[in-house]
N, C-alpha and C positions, 0 to 999 in steps of 0.2 A: 258329736256333730261333725268334727273334722274327718273322722273315719268314714262317716256316711258320705260326705262330700267327695272324698278321695275315691271311694268305691264307685260312686255314680260316674265320676269322670273317667275312671279306668274302664268301666264297663262300656261307656259310650265310645271311648277311643277304640276299644277292642272290636265292638260291633261295627263301627264305621270303617275300621281297617279291613274287616272281612268284606263289608259291603262294597268298598271301592277298590278291592284287589290289593295289590302290593304297595299302595301308597300309604305312607305313614302320616299321622297327624302330629302337629307341633305340640309341645308341652308348654302350657301357659306359664309355668313357674321357672322357665329357663332364665338365665342371666340376660340382661340387655345385649343386643347385638353390637353395641358400640359403647365406648367409655366416656363420651363427652358429657358435660354437665347436665344437659337436658335439651328439650326442644318444645316448640309450640306450633300448632298447625291450624289453619282455617281454610275454608273453601271459598273460591271467588264467586261461585254460582252464576258464572257468566252465561248468557243465553247462547252465544255462539260456540264457545269452547270453554267448558268448565276447567278449573285448575285448583291446585292446592299451593298456598303460600306457607313456606317453612321458615321459622325463626330458630336460631340457636340460642339457648338460654345459658348465660353465665352463672357461676355459683352465687353471685349477688343478686340474681333475678333480672338483670338487664338482658334485652333481646337484641339480636343482630340478624337482619334478613339474610337468608341463605339463597332463596330463589323461588320461582313459581314453576310448578310441574303440572302439565296438562293431563287430565284424566282420560282423554279420548272420548268423553261424553259431553253432554250439554246440561247447563243449569237452566234457570228461568229468568235471571236478571232481576228478580224481585224477591221480597221476603217470602219465606215458606211457612211461617207460623209454626215453628218447630224448635226442638232442642235435640241435639245428637246427630247432626249431619255428617260429622266425621268421628271416627272412633279408633282407638289404638288397642292392639292386642296387649295382654297383660305383661308380656315380655318386651314390649315396645318394638317388636320386630316388624310388625305389619300395621299399615294405616289403611283404613277402609273409608270410602267417600261415596255419598249418594250423588247421582246425576239425575236430578228431578226432571230435567227437560227431555232426557232420552230414555228414562225408565230403566236404568241399570246402575250397577255398583262397580267402582274401580278399587283395585287393591295395589298398594305401593309397598315395596321393600324400603324400610327406613335405615338409612346409613348416616354416619356422622357428617358426611359431606353432601347429603341431599337425599332425594327420593328416586326410586326407579319403579316405573309402572310395570306390573307383572301379570295383571289379570283384569278382565272386565266381563261381567256377566249380567243377563237380565235380572231384574229385581223381583220377578214373580208377581208384579202388579203394576199399577199406574201411579206415577209421581212419588217415588221414594223420598222420604224426608228425614228418617231417623234410623240409627243402627245401634245394636248392642251385642256384646260378646260374653260368653262364659266358656272357659276351656277352649275346645275346638269347635264350638257352635257359634254361629252368627245368625241373628234375626234382623230383618229389615221391616220397617213400617212403611207401607204404601198408602198415602193419604187418599188416593183414588177419587179426587174431586174434579177431574176433568169430565167433559161430556163427549160422547160419540153419537152415532146414529140411533143408539138404543136409549140414550138419556144419560143420567148421572151414573158414573162408574163407582162401585163401592170400594172402600178402603179395606186393606187386609194386612196381615203379617205373613212373612214367608221365611223359612229356615234353610240354612246351608251348613255343610261341614267345611271347615277351613283345612285344606291339605297342607302338607309340609312345604310346598312351594308357593303358598299363598293363594292357590286356586280355590274356587268355591264350587262345591257339589250340592245341588238342591236336595233337601231331605224330603222324600216322598211322604205325602199326607200332612205336611207341616203348614200348609196355607190355611189360615183361618180368618174369617171376616170380623171386622169391628162391629160395634153394636147397631150401627145404622148407616144408611147412605148419607153422604154429605155430613159426616160427623165432625169434620175438622180435626182429625186425629193429629196430635202434636208430637208425641214421643213414645218410644218403646224402650224398655230396659229390663234385663234380668234382675231378679233378686240375688243377694250374695251367694246363694246356694245353688243357683242354676235350676231351681225347681219350679219357678213361676216367672211369667212375663207380664209386665204391666203396660197398659196403653192409656194415655189421657186423651179425652175428646173435648175440644173447646166448645163445639156448637151444641152438643147434647148434654153437657155437664156430667158425663159419665166417666167412670174409671173402670176399665176392663182388666180382668185378671185371667190369664191363660195358663192352666197347669201344663207342665212339661214333663213327659214321661222319661224313663231311663234311656230310651232311644233318641231323646232330643226332639220328639215330636210334640208340638203344642196341641192341646185340645181346644174345644170351643170356649168362647169367652164366658166368664161369670161376671155379669155386669152389676156394678155398684154406682151409687149416686154420690157425687162430690159434695163435701160439706158446704162449699160455696160455688159461685158461678165461675165459669171459664177456667177449669183446671188445665194447666199448661205444662210447664217444665217440672221435673221432679228428680229425686235421687233417693237412694237408700243409705242408711247408716250400716255399721258393721253388724248390728243386731238384726238386720232385715226389716227394720221399720221404714215406712214410706213417708216422704215429705214432699208436698205438692204445692206449687203456687196457684193462686186464683187471680186471674188477670181481669177481674170484672170492673176495674176502675176506669175512669174517663181520662184518656191520655193527655187532655188539655188541662186537667185539674190535678195539681200535685197532691191535694189532700184527699182525693177519691180513694175508695176502699179496696185496694189490692190486699191480698191476705195469703197466709200459709196455713195448711192443715197437715196433721200427722195421722198415720194409720197403722194398725196391725194388718198384715196381709197374709192370707192363706188360700188354699185351693177353694175355700168357700167364698172368697171375695175380700172386701175391705171392712175394717171396723175402726171408726174414728177414735183418736186419742185426744189431740187438740183440734178444735174446730175453728177455722177461719180467724186466726190471730192476725190483726192488721199489720201490714208492712210499713205503713206511712208512705207508701208509694202508690202512684196512680195506675201503673201497668206492670206489676211484678210478674214477669214471665219466665225468667230463667233461674234455676236453683241448683246449687252444688253443696254437698256435705264434705267436711274434712274427716277423712277416715284414717287418721294417724294414731297408732297405739300410744297410749300414755298422754295424749293431748286432750284438752277440753273439747267436748262435743259441740261443734259449730256448724251452722249452715249459712249460706249467703244467697241473697236474691238480687237479681238485676232488673232494673226498671227502665223501660223504654219511653216512659211518659215525660211530662213536662220537667220534672225534677232531675231525670236522668241520673239516678243514684243507685248505690249498692247498700242494702241493709243486711245486718248480721243478726242471727238468732242463736241463743243457747239451746242445746238439746239436753234435757234432763235424763237421768237414769231410767225413768219410766216412759221416755219417748215424748213427753210434753215439751213444747217449745215456748220460749220467751223472747220477745223482741228486745235486742240490745241497742237498737236505734240505727239511724242512717250513718254509715261509717265512711262513706265517700260520696260527697255531693258534687254538683257541677260536672257530672259525666257528660260525654258527648254522644249519648245514645247507646247505653249498655244493651247489647243485643245477644250476648251469650257469655257464659262464665266457664272457667276451668281451673282446677287446682293442680299444681305440679310441685316438683322438688320435695317429695315426701311430706306434703302438707305445709310447706313453708311459704308458698307463693300462690296468689290468686291472680288470674288473668281475665281481663274484660275486653270483649270485642266491641269496638265503638264505631258503628257503621256510618254515622253522619260525618265523621272526619276520616274514616278509613284507617284506623290504627288499632293496636292492641296495647292496653295499659297493663302494667305489671305492678303488683303490690306485695309487700311482705305482710304475712298474717301474724298478728300478735295473739297470745293466748286468751286475751280478754275480748277478742273479736274485732278489735280496731285494726286499721290498715295503714301502712306507711307506703305512700306512692314512691315507686322506683323510677317510673318514667312512662312515656307514651312512645310507641315504636311503630314504624311503618307508615306508608301513605298508600292505602289499598283501594280507595274509591268506595263506592256503595254497592249494595246487593250481596255482600258477603254473608255466609251463614256457617255455623258450626265452629266449635273450638275444642281442641284436644291438647293435652300437655303431659309431660313427664319431667 
């Protein structure tokens, strides 16, 4: 399998090199561009001028604010109903951010002492909310739920080649529609092999699978139906299995039925493994898996409902999931999650108090709180870490 992945990446890089002239593409496996312990990033999503807040992460998981860096675009000032508004390249050299209010994407160069804006390009649609990368490919999900004189604008995905200077070149033929107008599309992500793209749709209860060819061009969606209502955030494990939250609960009722389902994914669509395993959370929206070799398979879900909690799940060898319980209660509005430090730390964006909480992850799925950092205000979206 690794040979196949490497071959696809090499062929894509070669084809794109020819297509865009003498510009080389970056190699995702390069060493990090800096040697500090790590960093965490989130987007302000400010309606007037969007920005990115950067925290430096110490080896013990504590965070120190570095600064706020403007994207040159605009946010919306309100929640986007999404996961993946900010994304890092695999080598942690580039940070990509959606500007949902100005319909474009900003690219930053990541440095130990801060960020530098290097590129901004139209997103290929309306209201970008989520980003994903594989090797030198970037895809953006445009939710498309604004209206113009023609009525509701449909959502889509659009693909780009990432150049060695961080610039983005649109991939011809890569724009594909989601399953319906006003679908409430929440997230896009590549599978680990770069052969499939998945999109969740909150309002249709659909999960779309887009096959990606050797040129990096996505084909039309293969539409599947979620095991439960309101599929929202998701992640893959290293085996390519898909884990999705179902945010069907009542946010004012902590005992309402949020859930997690797992799936096999192929170019034919999705096939359920575990169906709608309760999270004990009202509004389980955000989900991340720990992908550390030699560590127990774990995933975490973030709840924006009344309990404002984080739940942990065990991932069995066959892809089934089992609820390990609520591992952090009394959150202040968990609105996104990220894992960094080679699987050692979990970070939670807490929008109601405008901070980022840092936890150490134990092998049994329990969390040790390190602290809450920052005073960011409200409206923030997206979380990325290394």
